[in-house]
N, CA, C and O atoms as a Maestro MAE file, in Angstrom:
{
 s_m_m2io_version
 :::
 2.0.0
}

f_m_ct {
 s_m_title
 :::
 protein
 m_atom[244] {
  # First column is atom index #
  i_m_mmod_type
  r_m_x_coord
  r_m_y_coord
  r_m_z_coord
  i_m_residue_number
  s_m_chain_name
  s_m_pdb_residue_name
  s_m_pdb_atom_name
  i_m_atomic_number
  :::
  1 25 -22.884 -9.239 -50.876 1 A "MET " " N  " 7
  2 3 -24.313 -9.404 -50.748 1 A "MET " " CA " 6
  3 2 -24.928 -8.104 -50.266 1 A "MET " " C  " 6
  4 15 -24.556 -7.592 -49.210 1 A "MET " " O  " 8
  5 25 -25.833 -7.588 -51.007 2 A "SER " " N  " 7
  6 3 -26.418 -6.321 -50.618 2 A "SER " " CA " 6
  7 2 -27.722 -6.501 -49.858 2 A "SER " " C  " 6
  8 15 -28.098 -5.627 -49.078 2 A "SER " " O  " 8
  9 25 -28.423 -7.615 -50.067 3 A "GLU " " N  " 7
  10 3 -29.689 -7.845 -49.391 3 A "GLU " " CA " 6
  11 2 -29.509 -8.827 -48.251 3 A "GLU " " C  " 6
  12 15 -28.593 -9.649 -48.255 3 A "GLU " " O  " 8
  13 25 -30.384 -8.730 -47.289 4 A "ARG " " N  " 7
  14 3 -30.354 -9.651 -46.157 4 A "ARG " " CA " 6
  15 2 -30.903 -11.007 -46.593 4 A "ARG " " C  " 6
  16 15 -31.964 -11.073 -47.215 4 A "ARG " " O  " 8
  17 25 -30.205 -12.068 -46.279 5 A "ALA " " N  " 7
  18 3 -30.657 -13.415 -46.613 5 A "ALA " " CA " 6
  19 2 -31.726 -13.847 -45.616 5 A "ALA " " C  " 6
  20 15 -31.619 -13.569 -44.421 5 A "ALA " " O  " 8
  21 25 -32.739 -14.518 -46.105 6 A "ALA " " N  " 7
  22 3 -33.831 -14.965 -45.258 6 A "ALA " " CA " 6
  23 2 -33.899 -16.489 -45.267 6 A "ALA " " C  " 6
  24 15 -33.729 -17.109 -46.317 6 A "ALA " " O  " 8
  25 25 -34.144 -17.093 -44.114 7 A "PRO " " N  " 7
  26 3 -34.301 -18.551 -44.076 7 A "PRO " " CA " 6
  27 2 -35.633 -18.948 -44.714 7 A "PRO " " C  " 6
  28 15 -36.595 -18.181 -44.682 7 A "PRO " " O  " 8
  29 25 -35.682 -20.139 -45.287 8 A "PHE " " N  " 7
  30 3 -36.904 -20.621 -45.921 8 A "PHE " " CA " 6
  31 2 -37.785 -21.401 -44.958 8 A "PHE " " C  " 6
  32 15 -38.994 -21.502 -45.163 8 A "PHE " " O  " 8
  33 25 -37.182 -21.954 -43.904 9 A "TYR " " N  " 7
  34 3 -37.950 -22.737 -42.939 9 A "TYR " " CA " 6
  35 2 -37.264 -22.693 -41.572 9 A "TYR " " C  " 6
  36 15 -36.081 -22.367 -41.464 9 A "TYR " " O  " 8
  37 25 -38.018 -23.023 -40.547 10 A "CYS " " N  " 7
  38 3 -37.516 -23.031 -39.174 10 A "CYS " " CA " 6
  39 2 -36.575 -24.225 -38.991 10 A "CYS " " C  " 6
  40 15 -36.935 -25.339 -39.370 10 A "CYS " " O  " 8
  41 25 -35.379 -24.027 -38.420 11 A "PRO " " N  " 7
  42 3 -34.460 -25.150 -38.218 11 A "PRO " " CA " 6
  43 2 -34.926 -26.124 -37.130 11 A "PRO " " C  " 6
  44 15 -34.361 -27.209 -36.999 11 A "PRO " " O  " 8
  45 25 -35.940 -25.757 -36.353 12 A "TYR " " N  " 7
  46 3 -36.424 -26.612 -35.277 12 A "TYR " " CA " 6
  47 2 -37.630 -27.445 -35.671 12 A "TYR " " C  " 6
  48 15 -37.666 -28.645 -35.399 12 A "TYR " " O  " 8
  49 25 -38.632 -26.820 -36.316 13 A "CYS " " N  " 7
  50 3 -39.861 -27.553 -36.636 13 A "CYS " " CA " 6
  51 2 -40.092 -27.717 -38.143 13 A "CYS " " C  " 6
  52 15 -40.920 -28.532 -38.549 13 A "CYS " " O  " 8
  53 25 -39.374 -26.958 -38.973 14 A "GLY " " N  " 7
  54 3 -39.507 -27.085 -40.416 14 A "GLY " " CA " 6
  55 2 -40.614 -26.250 -41.033 14 A "GLY " " C  " 6
  56 15 -40.778 -26.262 -42.254 14 A "GLY " " O  " 8
  57 25 -41.371 -25.532 -40.237 15 A "GLU " " N  " 7
  58 3 -42.447 -24.697 -40.779 15 A "GLU " " CA " 6
  59 2 -41.889 -23.460 -41.486 15 A "GLU " " C  " 6
  60 15 -40.741 -23.076 -41.263 15 A "GLU " " O  " 8
  61 25 -42.696 -22.849 -42.325 16 A "GLU " " N  " 7
  62 3 -42.262 -21.699 -43.119 16 A "GLU " " CA " 6
  63 2 -42.836 -20.366 -42.641 16 A "GLU " " C  " 6
  64 15 -42.656 -19.347 -43.307 16 A "GLU " " O  " 8
  65 25 -43.521 -20.358 -41.504 17 A "ASP " " N  " 7
  66 3 -44.145 -19.140 -40.984 17 A "ASP " " CA " 6
  67 2 -43.141 -18.369 -40.126 17 A "ASP " " C  " 6
  68 15 -43.221 -18.379 -38.897 17 A "ASP " " O  " 8
  69 25 -42.196 -17.702 -40.792 18 A "LEU " " N  " 7
  70 3 -41.122 -16.978 -40.102 18 A "LEU " " CA " 6
  71 2 -41.279 -15.480 -40.268 18 A "LEU " " C  " 6
  72 15 -41.759 -14.995 -41.293 18 A "LEU " " O  " 8
  73 25 -40.863 -14.753 -39.233 19 A "ARG " " N  " 7
  74 3 -40.884 -13.293 -39.265 19 A "ARG " " CA " 6
  75 2 -39.573 -12.774 -38.683 19 A "ARG " " C  " 6
  76 15 -38.997 -13.412 -37.802 19 A "ARG " " O  " 8
  77 25 -39.093 -11.623 -39.161 20 A "PRO " " N  " 7
  78 3 -37.872 -11.039 -38.570 20 A "PRO " " CA " 6
  79 2 -38.086 -10.774 -37.087 20 A "PRO " " C  " 6
  80 15 -39.152 -10.314 -36.679 20 A "PRO " " O  " 8
  81 25 -37.077 -11.065 -36.288 21 A "GLY " " N  " 7
  82 3 -37.170 -10.868 -34.842 21 A "GLY " " CA " 6
  83 2 -36.828 -9.447 -34.437 21 A "GLY " " C  " 6
  84 15 -36.288 -8.667 -35.221 21 A "GLY " " O  " 8
  85 25 -37.152 -9.134 -33.203 22 A "GLU " " N  " 7
  86 3 -36.901 -7.791 -32.670 22 A "GLU " " CA " 6
  87 2 -35.508 -7.644 -32.075 22 A "GLU " " C  " 6
  88 15 -35.106 -6.532 -31.735 22 A "GLU " " O  " 8
  89 25 -34.759 -8.736 -31.941 23 A "GLN " " N  " 7
  90 3 -33.454 -8.705 -31.278 23 A "GLN " " CA " 6
  91 2 -32.362 -8.097 -32.142 23 A "GLN " " C  " 6
  92 15 -31.272 -7.824 -31.639 23 A "GLN " " O  " 8
  93 25 -32.611 -7.881 -33.399 24 A "GLY " " N  " 7
  94 3 -31.598 -7.269 -34.245 24 A "GLY " " CA " 6
  95 2 -31.330 -8.054 -35.507 24 A "GLY " " C  " 6
  96 15 -32.112 -8.920 -35.898 24 A "GLY " " O  " 8
  97 25 -30.209 -7.739 -36.140 25 A "HIS " " N  " 7
  98 3 -29.859 -8.329 -37.427 25 A "HIS " " CA " 6
  99 2 -29.676 -9.840 -37.336 25 A "HIS " " C  " 6
  100 15 -28.944 -10.331 -36.477 25 A "HIS " " O  " 8
  101 25 -30.336 -10.567 -38.215 26 A "GLY " " N  " 7
  102 3 -30.198 -12.013 -38.268 26 A "GLY " " CA " 6
  103 2 -31.129 -12.776 -37.351 26 A "GLY " " C  " 6
  104 15 -31.089 -14.007 -37.340 26 A "GLY " " O  " 8
  105 25 -31.964 -12.099 -36.582 27 A "ALA " " N  " 7
  106 3 -32.880 -12.760 -35.657 27 A "ALA " " CA " 6
  107 2 -34.204 -13.042 -36.349 27 A "ALA " " C  " 6
  108 15 -34.736 -12.188 -37.058 27 A "ALA " " O  " 8
  109 25 -34.738 -14.254 -36.141 28 A "TRP " " N  " 7
  110 3 -35.998 -14.671 -36.738 28 A "TRP " " CA " 6
  111 2 -36.863 -15.340 -35.690 28 A "TRP " " C  " 6
  112 15 -36.356 -15.924 -34.732 28 A "TRP " " O  " 8
  113 25 -38.181 -15.253 -35.877 29 A "GLU " " N  " 7
  114 3 -39.139 -15.870 -34.970 29 A "GLU " " CA " 6
  115 2 -40.045 -16.792 -35.768 29 A "GLU " " C  " 6
  116 15 -40.509 -16.435 -36.851 29 A "GLU " " O  " 8
  117 25 -40.298 -17.989 -35.223 30 A "CYS " " N  " 7
  118 3 -41.188 -18.954 -35.859 30 A "CYS " " CA " 6
  119 2 -42.531 -18.917 -35.138 30 A "CYS " " C  " 6
  120 15 -42.602 -19.138 -33.930 30 A "CYS " " O  " 8
  121 25 -43.590 -18.636 -35.886 31 A "ALA " " N  " 7
  122 3 -44.925 -18.567 -35.285 31 A "ALA " " CA " 6
  123 2 -45.471 -19.964 -34.975 31 A "ALA " " C  " 6
  124 15 -46.328 -20.109 -34.103 31 A "ALA " " O  " 8
  125 25 -44.991 -20.979 -35.668 32 A "ALA " " N  " 7
  126 3 -45.508 -22.331 -35.474 32 A "ALA " " CA " 6
  127 2 -45.033 -22.946 -34.157 32 A "ALA " " C  " 6
  128 15 -45.845 -23.492 -33.408 32 A "ALA " " O  " 8
  129 25 -43.734 -22.868 -33.862 33 A "CYS " " N  " 7
  130 3 -43.215 -23.499 -32.642 33 A "CYS " " CA " 6
  131 2 -42.846 -22.480 -31.563 33 A "CYS " " C  " 6
  132 15 -42.387 -22.856 -30.484 33 A "CYS " " O  " 8
  133 25 -43.044 -21.193 -31.853 34 A "ASN " " N  " 7
  134 3 -42.818 -20.115 -30.892 34 A "ASN " " CA " 6
  135 2 -41.357 -20.045 -30.427 34 A "ASN " " C  " 6
  136 15 -41.078 -19.761 -29.262 34 A "ASN " " O  " 8
  137 25 -40.436 -20.307 -31.356 35 A "ARG " " N  " 7
  138 3 -39.005 -20.235 -31.047 35 A "ARG " " CA " 6
  139 2 -38.387 -19.061 -31.784 35 A "ARG " " C  " 6
  140 15 -38.868 -18.643 -32.837 35 A "ARG " " O  " 8
  141 25 -37.319 -18.541 -31.215 36 A "ALA " " N  " 7
  142 3 -36.544 -17.479 -31.853 36 A "ALA " " CA " 6
  143 2 -35.145 -18.024 -32.104 36 A "ALA " " C  " 6
  144 15 -34.601 -18.759 -31.280 36 A "ALA " " O  " 8
  145 25 -34.563 -17.660 -33.247 37 A "PHE " " N  " 7
  146 3 -33.212 -18.105 -33.562 37 A "PHE " " CA " 6
  147 2 -32.506 -17.016 -34.335 37 A "PHE " " C  " 6
  148 15 -33.136 -16.077 -34.823 37 A "PHE " " O  " 8
  149 25 -31.203 -17.143 -34.444 38 A "GLN " " N  " 7
  150 3 -30.404 -16.130 -35.120 38 A "GLN " " CA " 6
  151 2 -29.499 -16.790 -36.151 38 A "GLN " " C  " 6
  152 15 -28.905 -17.837 -35.893 38 A "GLN " " O  " 8
  153 25 -29.400 -16.166 -37.322 39 A "LEU " " N  " 7
  154 3 -28.515 -16.630 -38.383 39 A "LEU " " CA " 6
  155 2 -27.278 -15.754 -38.405 39 A "LEU " " C  " 6
  156 15 -27.353 -14.546 -38.176 39 A "LEU " " O  " 8
  157 25 -26.136 -16.371 -38.682 40 A "LYS " " N  " 7
  158 3 -24.893 -15.626 -38.714 40 A "LYS " " CA " 6
  159 2 -24.007 -16.177 -39.823 40 A "LYS " " C  " 6
  160 15 -23.762 -17.382 -39.884 40 A "LYS " " O  " 8
  161 25 -23.532 -15.315 -40.684 41 A "PHE " " N  " 7
  162 3 -22.612 -15.697 -41.745 41 A "PHE " " CA " 6
  163 2 -21.215 -15.740 -41.158 41 A "PHE " " C  " 6
  164 15 -20.742 -14.744 -40.611 41 A "PHE " " O  " 8
  165 25 -20.544 -16.883 -41.264 42 A "LEU " " N  " 7
  166 3 -19.221 -17.038 -40.672 42 A "LEU " " CA " 6
  167 2 -18.094 -16.714 -41.639 42 A "LEU " " C  " 6
  168 15 -17.031 -16.266 -41.208 42 A "LEU " " O  " 8
  169 25 -18.295 -16.928 -42.932 43 A "GLY " " N  " 7
  170 3 -17.261 -16.640 -43.913 43 A "GLY " " CA " 6
  171 2 -17.249 -17.674 -45.019 43 A "GLY " " C  " 6
  172 15 -18.054 -18.605 -45.023 43 A "GLY " " O  " 8
  173 25 -16.341 -17.508 -45.950 44 A "LEU " " N  " 7
  174 3 -16.204 -18.428 -47.069 44 A "LEU " " CA " 6
  175 2 -15.142 -19.469 -46.756 44 A "LEU " " C  " 6
  176 15 -14.144 -19.180 -46.096 44 A "LEU " " O  " 8
  177 25 -15.369 -20.670 -47.234 45 A "LEU " " N  " 7
  178 3 -14.399 -21.747 -47.056 45 A "LEU " " CA " 6
  179 2 -13.382 -21.708 -48.188 45 A "LEU " " C  " 6
  180 15 -13.703 -21.305 -49.305 45 A "LEU " " O  " 8
  181 25 -12.176 -22.119 -47.901 46 A "ALA " " N  " 7
  182 3 -11.111 -22.091 -48.898 46 A "ALA " " CA " 6
  183 2 -10.917 -23.458 -49.547 46 A "ALA " " C  " 6
  184 15 -9.812 -23.760 -49.999 46 A "ALA " " O  " 8
  185 25 -11.940 -24.282 -49.608 47 A "ARG " " N  " 7
  186 3 -11.833 -25.616 -50.185 47 A "ARG " " CA " 6
  187 2 -11.412 -25.568 -51.642 47 A "ARG " " C  " 6
  188 15 -10.568 -26.362 -52.057 47 A "ARG " " O  " 8
  189 25 -11.971 -24.663 -52.429 48 A "GLY " " N  " 7
  190 3 -11.632 -24.550 -53.838 48 A "GLY " " CA " 6
  191 2 -10.175 -24.197 -54.042 48 A "GLY " " C  " 6
  192 15 -9.539 -24.720 -54.957 48 A "GLY " " O  " 8
  193 25 -9.635 -23.326 -53.215 49 A "LEU " " N  " 7
  194 3 -8.232 -22.953 -53.327 49 A "LEU " " CA " 6
  195 2 -7.324 -24.113 -52.951 49 A "LEU " " C  " 6
  196 15 -6.301 -24.333 -53.598 49 A "LEU " " O  " 8
  197 25 -7.689 -24.859 -51.907 50 A "ARG " " N  " 7
  198 3 -6.898 -25.997 -51.479 50 A "ARG " " CA " 6
  199 2 -6.896 -27.093 -52.539 50 A "ARG " " C  " 6
  200 15 -5.856 -27.698 -52.801 50 A "ARG " " O  " 8
  201 25 -8.053 -27.356 -53.152 51 A "GLN " " N  " 7
  202 3 -8.177 -28.389 -54.165 51 A "GLN " " CA " 6
  203 2 -7.358 -28.024 -55.405 51 A "GLN " " C  " 6
  204 15 -6.703 -28.891 -55.985 51 A "GLN " " O  " 8
  205 25 -7.384 -26.766 -55.816 52 A "ALA " " N  " 7
  206 3 -6.613 -26.324 -56.977 52 A "ALA " " CA " 6
  207 2 -5.118 -26.448 -56.703 52 A "ALA " " C  " 6
  208 15 -4.363 -26.803 -57.608 52 A "ALA " " O  " 8
  209 25 -4.679 -26.171 -55.505 53 A "ALA " " N  " 7
  210 3 -3.260 -26.273 -55.157 53 A "ALA " " CA " 6
  211 2 -2.813 -27.734 -55.146 53 A "ALA " " C  " 6
  212 15 -1.688 -28.040 -55.542 53 A "ALA " " O  " 8
  213 25 -3.680 -28.632 -54.698 54 A "ASP " " N  " 7
  214 3 -3.354 -30.057 -54.674 54 A "ASP " " CA " 6
  215 2 -3.235 -30.643 -56.077 54 A "ASP " " C  " 6
  216 15 -2.498 -31.607 -56.282 54 A "ASP " " O  " 8
  217 25 -3.949 -30.075 -57.043 55 A "ASN " " N  " 7
  218 3 -3.928 -30.560 -58.425 55 A "ASN " " CA " 6
  219 2 -2.895 -29.851 -59.269 55 A "ASN " " C  " 6
  220 15 -2.951 -29.934 -60.495 55 A "ASN " " O  " 8
  221 25 -1.979 -29.174 -58.671 56 A "GLY " " N  " 7
  222 3 -0.959 -28.448 -59.423 56 A "GLY " " CA " 6
  223 2 -1.468 -27.177 -60.082 56 A "GLY " " C  " 6
  224 15 -0.925 -26.721 -61.089 56 A "GLY " " O  " 8
  225 25 -2.521 -26.611 -59.497 57 A "GLY " " N  " 7
  226 3 -3.055 -25.360 -60.026 57 A "GLY " " CA " 6
  227 2 -4.168 -25.536 -61.036 57 A "GLY " " C  " 6
  228 15 -4.726 -24.545 -61.506 57 A "GLY " " O  " 8
  229 25 -4.514 -26.782 -61.390 58 A "GLU " " N  " 7
  230 3 -5.598 -27.041 -62.333 58 A "GLU " " CA " 6
  231 2 -6.845 -27.428 -61.560 58 A "GLU " " C  " 6
  232 15 -6.792 -28.226 -60.625 58 A "GLU " " O  " 8
  233 25 -7.980 -26.845 -61.968 59 A "GLU " " N  " 7
  234 3 -9.242 -27.200 -61.336 59 A "GLU " " CA " 6
  235 2 -9.753 -28.503 -61.904 59 A "GLU " " C  " 6
  236 15 -9.633 -28.750 -63.104 59 A "GLU " " O  " 8
  237 25 -10.329 -29.346 -61.048 60 A "SER " " N  " 7
  238 3 -10.935 -30.584 -61.541 60 A "SER " " CA " 6
  239 2 -12.401 -30.321 -61.840 60 A "SER " " C  " 6
  240 15 -13.045 -29.509 -61.176 60 A "SER " " O  " 8
  241 25 -12.917 -31.005 -62.832 61 A "ILE " " N  " 7
  242 3 -14.319 -30.827 -63.236 61 A "ILE " " CA " 6
  243 2 -15.153 -31.961 -62.722 61 A "ILE " " C  " 6
  244 15 -16.361 -31.995 -62.956 61 A "ILE " " O  " 8
  :::
 }
 m_bond[243] {
  # First column is bond index #
  i_m_from
  i_m_to
  i_m_order
  :::
  1 1 2 1
  2 2 3 1
  3 3 4 2
  4 3 5 1
  5 5 6 1
  6 6 7 1
  7 7 8 2
  8 7 9 1
  9 9 10 1
  10 10 11 1
  11 11 12 2
  12 11 13 1
  13 13 14 1
  14 14 15 1
  15 15 16 2
  16 15 17 1
  17 17 18 1
  18 18 19 1
  19 19 20 2
  20 19 21 1
  21 21 22 1
  22 22 23 1
  23 23 24 2
  24 23 25 1
  25 25 26 1
  26 26 27 1
  27 27 28 2
  28 27 29 1
  29 29 30 1
  30 30 31 1
  31 31 32 2
  32 31 33 1
  33 33 34 1
  34 34 35 1
  35 35 36 2
  36 35 37 1
  37 37 38 1
  38 38 39 1
  39 39 40 2
  40 39 41 1
  41 41 42 1
  42 42 43 1
  43 43 44 2
  44 43 45 1
  45 45 46 1
  46 46 47 1
  47 47 48 2
  48 47 49 1
  49 49 50 1
  50 50 51 1
  51 51 52 2
  52 51 53 1
  53 53 54 1
  54 54 55 1
  55 55 56 2
  56 55 57 1
  57 57 58 1
  58 58 59 1
  59 59 60 2
  60 59 61 1
  61 61 62 1
  62 62 63 1
  63 63 64 2
  64 63 65 1
  65 65 66 1
  66 66 67 1
  67 67 68 2
  68 67 69 1
  69 69 70 1
  70 70 71 1
  71 71 72 2
  72 71 73 1
  73 73 74 1
  74 74 75 1
  75 75 76 2
  76 75 77 1
  77 77 78 1
  78 78 79 1
  79 79 80 2
  80 79 81 1
  81 81 82 1
  82 82 83 1
  83 83 84 2
  84 83 85 1
  85 85 86 1
  86 86 87 1
  87 87 88 2
  88 87 89 1
  89 89 90 1
  90 90 91 1
  91 91 92 2
  92 91 93 1
  93 93 94 1
  94 94 95 1
  95 95 96 2
  96 95 97 1
  97 97 98 1
  98 98 99 1
  99 99 100 2
  100 99 101 1
  101 101 102 1
  102 102 103 1
  103 103 104 2
  104 103 105 1
  105 105 106 1
  106 106 107 1
  107 107 108 2
  108 107 109 1
  109 109 110 1
  110 110 111 1
  111 111 112 2
  112 111 113 1
  113 113 114 1
  114 114 115 1
  115 115 116 2
  116 115 117 1
  117 117 118 1
  118 118 119 1
  119 119 120 2
  120 119 121 1
  121 121 122 1
  122 122 123 1
  123 123 124 2
  124 123 125 1
  125 125 126 1
  126 126 127 1
  127 127 128 2
  128 127 129 1
  129 129 130 1
  130 130 131 1
  131 131 132 2
  132 131 133 1
  133 133 134 1
  134 134 135 1
  135 135 136 2
  136 135 137 1
  137 137 138 1
  138 138 139 1
  139 139 140 2
  140 139 141 1
  141 141 142 1
  142 142 143 1
  143 143 144 2
  144 143 145 1
  145 145 146 1
  146 146 147 1
  147 147 148 2
  148 147 149 1
  149 149 150 1
  150 150 151 1
  151 151 152 2
  152 151 153 1
  153 153 154 1
  154 154 155 1
  155 155 156 2
  156 155 157 1
  157 157 158 1
  158 158 159 1
  159 159 160 2
  160 159 161 1
  161 161 162 1
  162 162 163 1
  163 163 164 2
  164 163 165 1
  165 165 166 1
  166 166 167 1
  167 167 168 2
  168 167 169 1
  169 169 170 1
  170 170 171 1
  171 171 172 2
  172 171 173 1
  173 173 174 1
  174 174 175 1
  175 175 176 2
  176 175 177 1
  177 177 178 1
  178 178 179 1
  179 179 180 2
  180 179 181 1
  181 181 182 1
  182 182 183 1
  183 183 184 2
  184 183 185 1
  185 185 186 1
  186 186 187 1
  187 187 188 2
  188 187 189 1
  189 189 190 1
  190 190 191 1
  191 191 192 2
  192 191 193 1
  193 193 194 1
  194 194 195 1
  195 195 196 2
  196 195 197 1
  197 197 198 1
  198 198 199 1
  199 199 200 2
  200 199 201 1
  201 201 202 1
  202 202 203 1
  203 203 204 2
  204 203 205 1
  205 205 206 1
  206 206 207 1
  207 207 208 2
  208 207 209 1
  209 209 210 1
  210 210 211 1
  211 211 212 2
  212 211 213 1
  213 213 214 1
  214 214 215 1
  215 215 216 2
  216 215 217 1
  217 217 218 1
  218 218 219 1
  219 219 220 2
  220 219 221 1
  221 221 222 1
  222 222 223 1
  223 223 224 2
  224 223 225 1
  225 225 226 1
  226 226 227 1
  227 227 228 2
  228 227 229 1
  229 229 230 1
  230 230 231 1
  231 231 232 2
  232 231 233 1
  233 233 234 1
  234 234 235 1
  235 235 236 2
  236 235 237 1
  237 237 238 1
  238 238 239 1
  239 239 240 2
  240 239 241 1
  241 241 242 1
  242 242 243 1
  243 243 244 2
  :::
 }
}
């Protein structure tokens, strides 16, 4: 991913009036409820690999 992902709405009040926060990467501020929050990418899940291994290497559709 080359661009920074942006949230579409506040996880607390649901409003869409969000601005990047001053605390650094991933920080956002909601003007509607006056809350600040941070987003963090944790990683990819290996569910697809586990499912393929359980099916003998064939993907299910």
